[in-house]
C-alpha positions as CSV (number, residue, x, y, z in Angstrom):
1,M,-19.9,-28.4,11.7
2,T,-17.8,-25.8,10.0
3,T,-17.3,-22.1,10.9
4,Y,-18.4,-19.6,8.3
5,T,-18.3,-15.9,8.1
6,A,-21.5,-14.4,6.7
7,T,-21.1,-10.8,5.4
8,V,-24.4,-8.9,5.3
9,T,-24.3,-5.6,3.5
10,V,-27.3,-3.4,4.1
11,R,-28.2,-0.2,2.1
12,L,-31.1,2.0,1.6
13,K,-33.2,1.3,-1.5
14,R,-33.0,3.7,-4.3
15,G,-35.4,6.6,-3.8
16,V,-35.2,6.5,0.0
17,L,-33.7,9.6,1.5
18,D,-30.1,9.0,2.7
19,P,-29.2,12.1,4.8
20,E,-25.9,10.6,6.0
21,A,-24.7,10.0,2.4
22,E,-25.9,13.5,1.3
23,T,-24.0,15.2,4.1
24,T,-20.8,13.2,3.3
25,K,-21.3,13.8,-0.5
26,R,-21.4,17.6,0.1
27,A,-18.3,17.5,2.3
28,L,-16.4,15.5,-0.4
29,E,-17.5,18.0,-3.0
30,R,-16.2,20.9,-0.8
31,L,-12.9,19.1,-0.6
32,G,-12.8,19.1,-4.4
33,F,-14.0,15.6,-5.2
34,E,-16.4,15.3,-8.1
35,L,-19.0,12.5,-7.8
36,D,-22.4,11.7,-9.2
37,A,-23.8,9.9,-6.1
38,L,-22.9,8.4,-2.8
39,R,-24.8,5.7,-0.8
40,F,-24.2,4.8,2.9
41,T,-24.0,1.1,3.6
42,E,-23.7,-1.0,6.7
43,R,-21.7,-4.2,6.8
44,Y,-22.1,-6.9,9.4
45,E,-19.8,-9.9,9.6
46,V,-21.3,-12.8,11.5
47,D,-19.3,-15.9,12.4
48,L,-21.4,-19.0,12.8
49,D,-21.2,-22.8,12.8
50,A,-23.3,-24.6,10.1
51,A,-23.4,-27.9,8.4
52,D,-22.6,-26.2,5.0
53,A,-22.5,-22.9,3.3
54,D,-26.1,-23.0,2.2
55,E,-27.3,-23.4,5.8
56,A,-25.0,-20.5,6.9
57,E,-26.4,-18.3,4.1
58,T,-30.0,-19.2,5.0
59,R,-29.4,-18.3,8.7
60,A,-27.7,-15.1,7.8
61,D,-30.5,-14.2,5.4
62,E,-33.0,-14.8,8.3
63,M,-30.9,-12.5,10.5
64,A,-31.1,-9.8,7.9
65,E,-34.8,-10.2,7.4
66,R,-35.6,-10.2,11.1
67,L,-33.2,-7.6,12.5
68,L,-30.3,-6.3,10.4
69,A,-32.4,-4.8,7.6
70,N,-35.8,-3.3,7.3
71,P,-37.0,-4.9,4.0
72,T,-39.4,-2.0,3.4
73,I,-36.6,0.5,3.0
74,H,-33.4,-1.6,2.7
75,D,-31.8,-3.8,0.2
76,Y,-29.3,-6.3,1.5
77,E,-26.8,-8.9,0.2
78,V,-25.5,-12.0,2.0
79,A,-22.1,-13.5,1.1
80,V,-20.7,-16.6,2.9
81,A,-17.2,-17.9,3.1
82,E,-15.4,-20.4,5.3
83,A,-13.8,-18.7,8.3
């Protein structure tokens, strides 16, 4: 078994209201920053033992599907690297 770190990045799908990002965007604009858009994301780093990177990715994907993300309103990405 090898230890892997799976990084799961979760963000709202385009078109879903993102009040946290909108509040932050307005604050940045008040500070003089010009930007077209801002999206809030959450990032989870999960250390797990697996036989190979594919197994680690499959397990992390299942974690995202079952708990870390709501597939109805979220998009997510999984990246795996040896720890």
